[in-house]
N, C-alpha and C positions, 0 to 999 in steps of 0.2 A: 645225528638226528636228521640233518638235511638229506643224507644218503637214504635213510629209512623212508622219508617222505617221498623222495623221487622214485623209489622202488614201488611204494604203494600207489603213486600216481600212475606209473607205468602199468602196474597190475590192473587198475581200473580201466585204463585205455585199452589194454589187450582184451580184457573181459568184454568190454562193449563192442570191440571190433569183431570178436567171434560171434556175439549175439547179432550184431547188425548184418554180418555176412550171411548167417542162416536166415535172417529176416528177408533178404533179397532173393532167396531161392524160391519163394512161393508168391503167387499173385497176391496183391495187397488186399483183395476182397474175399479171398478164400476162407471159408469157415470149416471146411472138411479137414479132419485130422489137425486139430488145433496145434498151432506152431508152438514149439517148445524152446525155452531158454534155460540156461543154467547159471546159478550164482553160488559160489562156494561159501561155506561157513568159515568162521574163524578157526584158527589152530586148536582152540579149546573145544570146538564142536558146537559153539553157540552162534546165534544169529540175532541181530538187533536192527530194527527199522522203525521209521515214523510213518504215520498215515495222516493225510490231510485231504480235505475235499471242498469243493464249492468255493474256489479261491480267487479266480482270475479277474481282479478289478483294479489293476494298475496301482496297487498298493493301498487303495481306499478301503473304508469299512474295517480298519484295523488289520488288513492283510499284511502290511509291513511289520506290525507288532507281532503277529503270529509267526511270521517268517523269522524275525529276530530270535524269538524264544526257541523256535525249531532248531536254529543254528546252535544255540547254547546247549539244549538237551541232546542234540545230535552229537555234539562233541563229547559230552559227558558219557553218553552211552556207546560211543564209538560205533555209530550206525553203519550198516552195510549198504542200505539203499533207502529210498523213499517211495511210498505208494500213494498215488493220487486216485481218489474215488470218483473223479469226474466233475463236470461243469468246470472245466479248466479255464474257459474264457467267456466272460459275460459281456453283453447279454446274449449275443447271438454268435457264439463261436468265433472262428477266424474267417475273414473274407477271402483269404488265400495264403500262400506260403510267405508272401511279402508283407502280410499284415503286421504293423508295428506292435500290436497287442501282444504278440509272442514275446518280444523283448521286454516290453513295458510291464507285462504282468507275470513273467516267469524269470527270464535271465537277469533282469535288473532288480528283482525282488529277493530271490533266494540266493544271496551272495555269500553267506557264511561258508567258511572252509569245509565244515562238516557236511554241508548240503551239496558239495561238488562231487556227488556220487551218482550212481544210476537212479533215475526216476522211472518207475513203471506206472503207466497211465491208462485209464479206461475213459471212454466217452460218457458224457452225461447228456441229458435232454437239451440243455442250452448249447452244447457243442454241436448237436445235430441241427441246430437252427442256422449254422454257418456252413462253410465248406469243409465237410468231413475229411475229404481226401487231403486237405492241407495238414490237418493234425496227424494223419497217418503217413505223411510224406517223409522220405529220407532227407529232403531239403532241410527240414527243421533239425534233424540230428546233425547235419553238417554245421548248422548255425550254433547249436548247443548240444554237445555230445551226450549230455545227461538224458536227453529226451528220447523215450521209447513209448510209442502209443500204438496200440492195435485194437481192433474191435474185441476179439476174444483170444486168449492165449494161455499158456501154462508156463509157470516159472518153477523149476526144480531147484531146491536149495538143500538137497540131501536129506535132512531130518524133516523137512516140511515141503509140501507142494502147494503152490498158489494157483488157483484156477480163476482167471480173470474173465468175467462174463459181460457181454454187451447187453445190458438190460433195457435200454430205451425202446428198441423195436417190439418189446413185449407189451407195451402200454397202449391199449386200444384208443384212448382219448387222443393221442397224438395223430392218429390216422382218421378217426371219425369226427372229431370236433377240435381241430387245431386252433380255432379262434383266428386271431390276426397273425399267428406265427406260421412261418414256412419252414419245413423240415427237408433236409437233404437225405433222401432215401436211396440214392444210388448205392448199389451193392447190397441192398436189403431186399428189394423186390426180386422174385415173388416172395412176399413176406412169410407165408405159411411154410414154404420150403426152407427158407433161411432159419426160422425158429426151430423147425423140426430137426434140421441137421445139427444146429447148435446144441439142442438138448440131447440128442443122440450121442454126439461126440463128447459132450461133457460127462454124461452118464458112463460111457465106456472108459473115459480117462480116469474118472474117480474110482471105478471098479478095479481098474488095473494098477492103481497107485499103490506103491509099497511104502510110502512115506509114513513116518510116525505121526505126523500132523497133517491135516487137510484143511486148508483155508480157502474159501471162495470170496472173491472180491467183485462187487458190482456197484453201479451208481445208485440204483433205486433201493428203497427200503423193502424189507419183507415184513418185519415187525417193528413198529415205531409208534410212539404216542405224540410225535411232532406234527408239524403243519400238514405234511402230505400223508402221514399215517401209513396204514398198511397198503401195499401195492397188491391188489387182488390177483392180478395176472401172475405175479411171481409166487403168491401164496398157493395158487392152484397148479402151476406148471414147474416151478423151480424148487420150491421147498420139499416136495416129496422125493426128489432126487437127492437133495442134501441129507435128508433123514435116512433114506435107504442106504446111502454110502458112508454113513458115520462121519459126516463133516463136523469138524470141531468148532469152526468159527465162520460166520458170515460177516464181512465188513462192507459198509456202504457209506454213501454220502446222501445227497438229495435233500434230506431235512437239515436245515442249517442249525445244528445243535450238536452236542456230545451226548451219547446215550449208550446204555448197556442193558440189554434184556437177555435173560437166561431162560430158555424154554426147551424142554425135551432133549437135553444134552447138547444143545447148540447155543453158543454165545453170539448174540446179535449185537454188533458194535457199530454205532453210527459216528462217523467222524466227518461232519459236514460244516464245521465251524471255521473254515479257512479265511472267511472275510465277513460278509453280511450275515447277521444272525437275526432270529425272530424272538424277541423278548416276550415271555408270557404266553407263547403259542404252544400249548401243551394240552393233550386230552388225557382222561383217566386211563390208567393201565393197571392190570393185576399187580398188587404189591408183592406177590410171591415171585413174579417174574422180573419186575422192574428193579434193577440194582442201582441205577444211576441215571440222572437226567440233568443236563445243564443247558440253559437257553442263551448261551453266549458263545463268543469265538474261542477257538482253541484247536488242539490236535491230539493225536494219540501216539503212544509208543508201544512196542511189543518186543520182548526178549524171549527167545525160544531156545531150549536145550532139549535133549532126548527125553527128559522127565518132566519139564516144567515150561509153561508159557505164562509170562508175567506181563500184564496189561496195565497201562497207566494213561489217564487223561489229564491234560494240562490246559490252563487258561492263558490269556495274553501276558500274564506276569510270570509264567513258568511255574506257577503253583500247581502241585498235584491235587486234583479234585477227587480222583477216584482211582483205586488200585484193586486188581483182581488177579488171582493166580489159579491156573489149572494144572493139575498134576496127573501124570501117567506112570504106570509101572515100567521100569526099565526092561528091555528085552534081555533074555538070558544070555544072548550072544554079545550084548553090548558091554 
């Protein structure tokens, strides 16, 4: 048993080393030709992972309770990795690579053995209020090898491809009416070119994808009845690309809740309950599309095979609040 654990640990280290090596080959601010990473499936061809968002509060607002249950469910499902949907560090991102918030909100919180696997992270609007380069820096991966954060990138896991999208620069309000907040836009300006290149590269990558499943991950909502609601900029610029390229799932955070909306063949899944939640902050939504809404803390899991994707939402007690399955016909060659 110890030999098996050591082999698995070595496997994760080698997998991350390969990913980190390819990461260093491109400028950290490049959005052209989205950087690609690979994560193998299990021997049986399946893949399991957890999704959590809006979490970094040094364990407060039930973050530690969510993390504990993630560890238990992660062990039960034998997860392959964890996805973070952004707002990784509150309130204003990291001040730099030496900010103790990284250790206090990440390393010291997600300590369960099952969570000592790769974390794939995107940035949220609160992360942009700090030093963005710090979260993208390789210095953090040296401090905690689980950490991998880029603006936008692609993760290929054989039967599924994940397309991680930097959604914060799409939102006009952060540029036109930021209030008292200051945002770190280095690497984004000129904004129009940045977004145009990102949408072009995403569209091409989705069109060329041969994966059985296509999942797009971003911080901001596209469809949501939560506090922030619909993000109009994504509705106009990103959603048409998802629909045109037959994306199966869009996963996001931003709204501090757990939510499932099914619309026009796309499952919109909100997993933003990693710490602080908004009780009772919900707007009306079409009952035909709204499959689930929970205004408390928690997280999400997904197990994918060639023919099925099984989704589950959990609260801070590990109780399953909602389950959903998507089925696809097996390829003749499979």
